[in-house]
C-alpha positions in Angstrom: 53.5 -55.2 121.2 55.7 -58.0 120.0 58.8 -57.6 117.9 59.2 -58.9 114.4 62.2 -59.1 112.1 61.7 -58.3 108.4 64.3 -58.8 105.7 64.0 -56.5 102.8 64.6 -57.5 99.1 68.1 -55.9 99.4 68.9 -58.3 102.3 68.8 -55.6 105.0 67.2 -56.6 108.3 64.7 -54.3 110.1 63.2 -54.7 113.5 59.6 -53.6 114.0 57.0 -53.6 116.7 53.6 -55.0 115.9 50.4 -55.9 117.8 50.2 -59.7 118.4 46.4 -59.5 118.6 46.3 -57.9 115.1 48.5 -60.7 113.8 46.4 -63.4 115.5 42.9 -62.1 115.1 43.1 -59.4 112.4 40.8 -56.4 112.7 38.8 -58.1 115.3 41.8 -58.2 117.6 43.2 -54.7 117.0 42.4 -51.8 114.7 46.0 -50.8 114.4 47.7 -52.3 111.3 51.0 -50.5 111.6 54.4 -51.9 112.2 56.6 -49.5 114.1 60.3 -49.2 113.2 62.2 -50.1 116.3 65.2 -48.0 115.3 63.0 -44.9 115.1 60.7 -45.6 118.1 63.3 -46.5 120.7 65.5 -43.4 120.3 62.4 -41.2 120.6 61.4 -42.9 123.9 64.9 -42.7 125.2 65.1 -39.0 124.4 62.1 -38.3 126.6 63.4 -40.6 129.4 66.9 -39.2 129.4 65.5 -35.6 129.5 63.8 -36.5 132.8 66.9 -38.2 134.2 69.0 -35.1 133.4 66.8 -33.1 135.7 67.0 -35.2 138.9 65.2 -32.6 141.1 62.1 -32.6 138.8 62.3 -36.4 138.8 62.5 -36.5 142.6 59.5 -34.1 143.0 57.4 -36.1 140.6 58.2 -39.4 142.2 57.6 -38.1 145.7 54.2 -36.7 144.7 53.3 -40.1 143.0 54.2 -42.0 146.1 52.2 -39.7 148.4 49.2 -40.0 146.1 49.3 -43.7 146.3 49.6 -43.6 150.1 46.6 -41.2 150.3 44.5 -43.7 148.4 45.1 -46.3 151.1 43.0 -46.2 154.2 43.9 -43.8 156.9 45.7 -46.6 158.9 46.5 -49.6 156.8 48.4 -51.4 159.6 45.4 -51.1 161.9 43.0 -52.3 159.2 45.3 -55.3 158.4 45.3 -56.2 162.1 41.5 -56.0 162.1 41.2 -58.4 159.2 43.6 -60.8 160.8 41.6 -60.8 164.0 38.4 -61.4 162.1 40.1 -64.4 160.4 41.1 -65.8 163.9 37.5 -65.4 165.1 36.2 -67.2 162.1 38.6 -70.1 162.7 37.4 -70.3 166.3 33.7 -70.3 165.3 34.4 -73.1 162.8 35.8 -75.3 165.6 32.9 -74.3 167.9 30.3 -75.3 165.3 32.0 -78.6 164.7 32.1 -79.3 168.5 28.4 -78.5 168.7 27.5 -80.9 165.9 29.7 -83.6 167.5 27.8 -83.0 170.8 24.4 -83.4 169.0 23.5 -79.8 169.4 23.0 -79.3 165.6 22.4 -81.5 162.6 25.0 -82.1 159.8 22.8 -79.9 157.6 22.8 -77.0 160.0 26.6 -77.4 160.4 27.0 -77.3 156.6 25.0 -74.1 156.4 27.0 -72.5 159.2 30.3 -73.5 157.7 29.3 -72.2 154.3 28.4 -68.8 155.8 31.8 -68.7 157.6 33.6 -69.6 154.4 32.0 -66.7 152.5 33.0 -64.3 155.2 36.5 -65.8 155.3 37.0 -65.4 151.6 35.8 -61.8 151.7 38.2 -61.0 154.6 41.2 -62.7 152.9 40.4 -60.8 149.7 40.4 -57.4 151.4 43.5 -58.3 153.3 45.2 -59.3 150.1 44.2 -56.0 148.4 45.6 -54.1 151.3 48.9 -56.0 151.3 49.2 -55.6 147.5 48.8 -51.8 147.8 51.4 -51.6 150.5 53.8 -53.8 148.5 53.3 -51.7 145.4 54.2 -48.5 147.4 57.2 -50.2 148.9 58.4 -51.4 145.5 57.9 -47.9 144.1 59.9 -46.4 146.9 62.7 -48.9 146.4 62.7 -48.4 142.6 62.7 -44.6 143.2 65.7 -44.9 145.5 67.5 -47.1 143.0 66.7 -44.8 140.1 67.9 -41.7 141.9 70.9 -43.3 143.5 72.1 -44.6 140.2 71.6 -41.6 138.0 71.3 -38.5 140.2 75.0 -37.8 139.9 75.5 -39.1 136.4 76.5 -36.4 133.9 74.4 -35.8 130.8 77.3 -37.1 128.7 77.3 -40.4 130.6 73.6 -40.7 130.3 73.8 -40.3 126.5 76.5 -43.0 126.4 74.5 -45.7 128.3 74.1 -48.9 126.5 71.0 -50.8 125.5 71.1 -53.0 128.6 71.1 -50.0 130.9 68.2 -48.4 128.9 66.2 -51.6 129.6 67.0 -51.5 133.3 65.8 -47.9 133.5 62.6 -48.7 131.7 61.9 -51.5 134.1 62.5 -49.3 137.1 60.1 -46.7 135.6 57.6 -49.4 134.7 57.4 -47.7 131.3 54.8 -48.5 128.8 54.5 -46.9 125.4 51.2 -47.0 123.5 51.1 -46.8 119.7 48.2 -44.8 118.3 46.6 -45.1 114.9 47.9 -41.7 113.9 51.4 -43.0 114.3 52.1 -41.1 117.6 53.4 -42.8 120.7 52.2 -42.1 124.2 54.5 -42.8 127.2 53.0 -44.0 130.4 54.3 -45.4 133.7 54.9 -44.9 137.4 57.4 -42.2 136.5 55.6 -39.2 134.9 56.9 -37.8 131.6 56.2 -34.2 130.7 55.5 -35.1 127.1 52.4 -37.3 126.9 52.7 -37.9 123.1 55.5 -37.6 120.6 55.1 -38.2 116.9 56.6 -41.0 114.9 56.0 -41.3 111.1 58.3 -44.3 110.3 55.7 -47.1 110.2 54.9 -49.9 107.9 51.2 -50.8 107.3 51.8 -54.1 105.4 53.5 -57.2 106.7 56.0 -59.0 104.5 55.1 -62.6 103.8 58.6 -63.6 104.7 58.5 -61.7 108.1 59.7 -63.8 111.0 58.1 -63.1 114.4 60.4 -63.4 117.4 61.0 -62.1 120.8 64.1 -59.8 120.8 65.9 -59.2 124.0 67.0 -55.6 124.1 66.5 -52.1 125.4 62.9 -51.7 124.3 60.2 -50.5 126.7 56.9 -52.3 126.7 54.9 -51.2 123.7 51.1 -51.6 123.3 48.8 -50.9 120.5 45.9 -48.5 120.9 43.0 -48.6 118.5 
């Protein structure tokens, strides 16, 4: 969701989350018409996140299990598979040169060369795509391991009182490390998702606004908010 600032008739400023697709396309873009009060949604999200941070052993176990699951989804030997794809790419490059040499020597026509090179190009693109997927999966795991280490190193020894006193900027850093996304449902509830598992899948919020003020000013607000998305 994007944030919007609404000034009431009394002059008080309120910050809300709203779906940009709903704003742009109406019902065709999103079925969720609600604006979520930021000052109600964000404390609820932080409450669940801080509960997890206050139990570092549970956090460590959950993160370790998540990393192991991602590793299991990779092939049995990703390094060997990556080497295999690299060797295949080297062979394709050699074949390309050989075909060009054969055409230069008059052993095949330009049309035949074009056909051979097109076949090699298809194989090359497929090999590079598989190699990119493999590298992306490995990089994702490495990034998660790094973020896990940073998260635990920063907050494992922090007392509950210090966690409760963290400022908005630090909240934002934690949300990024957790890759936290909060989904807003039509019934007004919020659902937290991300690489770091939260025990509570949904928590209720009733402070919403279904109508947009004609004087509402849409803007991007830098702050401690997790990523929010609207769910129809």
